[in-house]
N, C-alpha and C positions, 0 to 999 in steps of 0.2 A: 778342155776335155774333162779335167777333174771336176771343174765347177758344174759341168753338165751331169756328171754321174751323181754328184751330191744332190743336185736339184731333183733328179729322178728318184733318188733314195728318199728324200724328204717327201716328194709327191706320193710315193708308194705308201710310206708310213701314214701320211695324212689321209690317204684314201681308205686304208684299213681302219684307221681310227674313226673316220666319219661313218664307215659302214657299221662298225661295232656300236657306235653311239646311236645310230638310227635304229638298229635292231633292238638294243636295250630299251630305248625310249618307246618303240612300238610295242614291245612286250609289256612294258610298264603301264602304258595306256590301256592295253587290253586287260591287264590284271586289275587296274583301278576300276575300270568299268565293271569287271566281274565282281569285285568286292562291293561296289555300290549295289549291284543287282542282288547279291547274296544278303547284304545287310537289310535292304528294302524288303526282300522276300521274307526274311525272318520276322521283321516288324509287321508285315502284312499278315503273316500266319498267326502271330500273337494277337493282333487286332481282331482277326477272325475268331480266335478262341474266345476273346472277351465278348465279341458280338454274339457268338453262339450261346454263351452263358446268359447274355441279356435276353436273347430270344427265349431261352428255356425259362428264365425268371418271369418274363412276360406271359409265357404260356401258362405258368403256374398261377399267376394272378388271374388270367382269363378263366382257368378251371375253377378257381375259388369263387369267382363271380357266378359261374355256372352252377356250382353247388348251392350258392345262396338263392339262385333263381328256382331251383328244384324245391328247396325247402319252402320258399315263398309260395310256390304254386300249391303245394299240399296244404299248407296252413290256410291259404285263401279258400281252397275248395272246402276244407273243414268248416270254416266259419259260414260259408254260404249254405252248406248242407244243414248245419245247426239252425241257421236263420230260416231256411225253407221249412224245416220240421216245426219250429216254434210258430211261424206264421200260419202254417197249415192247421196246427192245433188251435190257434187263436180264432181263425175264421170258421173252423168246424164248430167251435162253441158259439160264435156269433150267429151262425146259420140256424141255430136252434131257437133263437129269439122269435117269438110269435109276432113279428112285425115285418111284413114283406119288404119294405124299402131297405131294411137292414139284412134280413135273412137271405134274400135272393142274390144280391151282389156278394155276400159273404160265402154263399155256397159255390159260386163260380170261382171266387178267389181261392177257396179251400181246395177245389179241384186242381187249379193251376199250380198251387204250391205243392200239392201232393205229387203231381207229375215231376216237378222240379226236385222235390225231395228224393224220389226214387232214382231219378237220373243222376243226381249228385252222389247218391249213395253208391251207385254202380261205378261212377267215375272214380270215387275214392278207392274202391276195391281194385280197380284196374291200375290206377296210378301208383299205388303204394309199392308193389314189387318192381314196377318199371323205374320208379325214382330211386329205389334202393339199389338196383343194378347200375343205374347211371352214376350215382354218387360213388359207388365202389370203383367203377371204371375210372372216373375222374381222379379219385385219390390215388389209384395205381399209376395213372399217367403222371401225376405230380411227383410221385416217388421216383419214377423213371427220369423225368426231367431234372430233378435235383441231382441224381447220380450222374447223369450225362454232363451237366454243367460243371460239377466238381471234377469229373474225370478230365474234361477238356482243359481246365485251368491248372490242375495240379500235376498231371502226368503227360497226357497226350501231346499238349502243346510244346512241352520241353523236349520230349524225346524226338518229336518230329522236327523241331527247329534245327537241331544239329544235322539231321539228315538233309534238310532243305538247303542249309548253307553249303554243305559239301557238294550236293548235286548241282546247285546253280553255279558254283565255281568251276566244276569240271565241265559243265555244259557250255561255259563261255570260253574257258582257257584249258586246253588239254594239259593234264597232269598238274593243274593247280590244286591247292589243298589249303585247309586251315592250318596255320602254324600251331605247334603244340601249346605254346603260351597263349596264343589267341583263342584256341579252343577252350582253355581253362577260363579265360576272361569271359567268353560268351556264356559258358555254363553258369558262371557266377552271376552274370547279369540276368539270366533266365530265372534263377532261383530268387534273386533280389527283386525281380519284377513282381513276384507274388508276396514276398515277405515285407517289402517296403511299401507297396501300393495297395495291397488287398488285405481285408480282414475276413476271417471265416467265422460266422456267427452261428453258434449252437443253440438250439431251443432249450430254454431253462426248464429244469424238471419241476420247479415250483417258483411262484412269484413272477415279477415283471422283468422285462428286459428292454432297455432303450432301443436296441437294434431291432427286436421283434415288434416293438410298438411302432417303429417306423414302417416295418413291413406290413403290419396290420393296417396302418393308416393308408398305405397305398391301395390295399385290397378294399378297404371300406370306401375310399374315394372313388374306386373304379366300379362300384355297384351300378347297375342300371336303375332307372327311375322307379320301376315297379318294386324292385327289391329294397331300394333305399326308403321310399316313402309312398305308400299307396293310400294315404288318408284323404278323405273327401267329406264335405258336409254341404247340406242344402237347408236353407232357412235362416232365420235370425234368432228370435227369442225361442221359438220352437224349431228345432232342426233335426234332421235325420243325418246321422254322422257315421262314417266308417273310419277306423284307424287301423293302420297296419305298417309293418316294416320288418326288416331282417337285419340283425346285427351279429358281428363276430364277437360274442361276449367273452370268449377266451381264445387263445391261440389255436385250439383244436375243437372249437364248438361254434356252430352257427345256430342261432335261435330266431324263430319267426313267430309273431303273434298277429292275429287279426280279430277285430271286434266290429259289431254293428249295433247301434243303439239309437233310441229316441231321446234327445236331450231337451229339457225345458229349463232355460236360464232365467232366473228371477233377478230383478234389479237389486243391487247391493243394499239399497236403503230399506228394502223390505225385511232384511235380516233373515231370509229364508235360504236354506240350502237348495242348490239346483237338483232337479230330478233327472235321474238317468234310468231309462227303461231298457234293459238288455234285449237285443233281438237275435244276435248270433255271435258266436265266438269260436275260435280254433287256434291251433298252434302246431309247430313242428320244430324239430331240431336235427342237426347232423352231428353225431358224436362218435367217439372211438368205441365206446361200449355203453350199454344202458345202465345208469346208476341213479335213475330218478332225478336227473339234473333239473333244477328249478328254472322256471322262466323269469321269475322276479327275484331280486329287484332289477335285473336287467344290466345293461352295459354300465360299467364303472359304478356299480351299486346305486343305480337309479340317477346318477348324475349325467348320464348321456355321453355322447362322443364329441369331443372338441376337435374339429378338423384343423390341422395345421395349414391347410391349403387356402381356406377362407377365414380362418380364425373365428369360426362360429361354433356354438355348442348346439348339437342336434339331440333332441329328446329321444328316449328309448322307443323302439318299435314305431318309428314315424310320428313321434309326439304323443304317444298313448299315455293317459293318466293312470298310474299304477293303483290309485285309490278308488277308481271306479269299480262298481260291482261287476260290470261286464268284463273288465280286465282280470279281476280275480277269478271269474268263471272260466276264462280262457286258460289261465294258469293251472287251474285244478282239473279242467276237462278239455284238453286240447284236441281230442280225437273222436268227438261225437258219441258220447257214451250211450245216448238214447238208441243208437243203432248197433250197440254191442261193441263199439270201438273202445278198446282199452288204451289208457295213456301210453303204454309201451309202444303201441303201433304208430305213434306220432314221432318216434325217435328212429332215425336212420343211422345204423351203426356201421363200423368199418371205416369211418372218416378220421384220418390222423392229423388233419390240420396243416399248419405251416411247417415246412421242413427247413433244415439248416441251409444256409446260403452264403455266397461270397458277395462282397461289395467293396467299393473303394474305402480306404481308411478315411476317417473323418477329416483329418488335416490335409488330405489330398483333394477334397471336394472344393469347388469354387476357385480353382487355379487353372490357368491356361498354359500350354506349352511346358508342362511339368510331368510328362509321362515317362515311362521306362524307355531307356535307350539301349540299343543292342549294337555291339561292335563286332565287325568281322575283319580279321587280319588274314589276307590271302597271300600265299607265297608259292613260288615256283623256282625250281633249280635254274641257275644261270645258264646251264647248257641248253635249256629250252629256248633261249633267246636267239640261237643260231648265229653266234658271232663268228669272227674269222677263225677262232680256235676250234669251235665245234664243227664247222663245215669244212675245215682243212684248207682255208685260203692262205693261212700264214703259219709258218713253222720256223724253228731255229731262231735266228736273231730277229726275224720279222714278226715273231709271235708277241702279241700284247696280252699280258696276263691280267685277268679281272681281279679287282680288289675284294670282291665279295662272292660267296658261293651261291647266293640266291637273290631273287628279286621279291620284294614285299610291297603290299599296298593295304591301306587302312580305310575303312568306311564305317559310318554309323547311321542308324535310322531310329526314329522315335515313334512310339505309339501315342496318339493324342486323340482327344475327343472334340468333335466339332459337328453339331447338328446344323444342317443348312438353314439359313434364315431367309433365303430368297426363293427357293423352289417351293411352289405351292404343295407339291406332293409330300414333302418332308418337313416343312417348317411348322413351328408351333402355331396354334390358332391365335395365341395372344401376342405373337411377334417377339416374345422375349428370348434372350439367349439362355440356353440350357446348360446346367452343370453336368459333368460326366458322372455316370454311375453304371453299374452292371445290370440296370433295368432298362437301359436305352441303347440300342444297337447302332451307334454312330461313331464307333472307334475307327480311326484311320491311321495311315502310316505316312511318314515323310523322311527324306534324308536330312540329316543335321550334321553340324560340325562335331567331330569326335571330342568328347570331354577331355580337358587338359590332363586330368589325373590319369585317365586310361592311356592317352598318348604317351605321357611321360613314363608310365610303368612299362609299356611295351618297348619304348625307345631305350630306356636304361637297361632293359634285359636283352637288348640286341634284337628285338623283334621287328623293328621298323627300319627299313633300309631304303 
């Protein structure tokens, strides 16, 4: 009889203990899943902030290319208008020669070039205010994009991350919350993610900047073919040639020049200089304000632009020779003076150029799996586990006291860069693996092991149970 009572007592205690253990484990699993979801959500939100900045930076590059295109178009129209006027004048003179085989074709050509001259003159007058408005709008958009990217990285992403972590925890486990120490750790990681991984590059007031040289290189490389190099030539010893290109000669100035000429190249053994006969010329610039900015000597003081992408040096304005007479004519008369065009009219003002920007620190580029890590410590009071004590199944001598007042769970997630290399829609055309930057929107998130230093800090402080 006594043995039976003891057996029933042990069975009752074991049942209560098993019930309590099951309830605590169940709540612990729920809390662990909630911590995983919260940490992953914070990392996803940070990745989205970096991707948003990358889209804004890409948008700024696209707008810079659009500015270059507008400047290119106006310069190109100017040189065509000048060429049409010059050729009309030439054929008008030839039509006066009292020799019908020359005079008659010259008269027809003069009429054709006169029509072209008047049409291009009207096109210039129409295009000038439209291009000015477009460049002003694009520059305003770039200012907005720059501000939006900086806001997403420096403020919005951090403030929202804490809210996201709390919301996800409560959405998965009722009354779950960030522990006080865990919240402090997460805030520190959010701040560190910017200070440790990102640099904020400010436009230098004067001189050169390595960071802005990189930015300008990206913009220069992104130019379309027409803006980059619109030079063409026909013939061999005697050739009809056009030269033209648009360069970002300063961080806040686009310059374009276009020329048309007849070139007669003599063999070097004759010891004679080549003959260049100007036919047409023009130019245009996008600047912050008109200060009679010069077209020559051009990019890098006539040394041209060396592309870090193909390690080639590209001549100024599409390979234009600054010593040619027609090049000097374009520099001095970019806006068709014969039609009353003043040089100032070839300058589109209100363009402020490249803006400040964020990018990865130099020592963080070229590394994989080394992104910022965000840790969430979720906690809930033990009474939420609904053990025998909280639901009233055991009391008095049958009560089993818990050794801790709360249940905690720890989870970490990392932001990392990975551009797909197999999907045709997203992979690089050269098949190479791409390094991370804030100009490429392929930042992602993944769960990772909590760093030992963070785990130890929370554990020693009594945060992990």
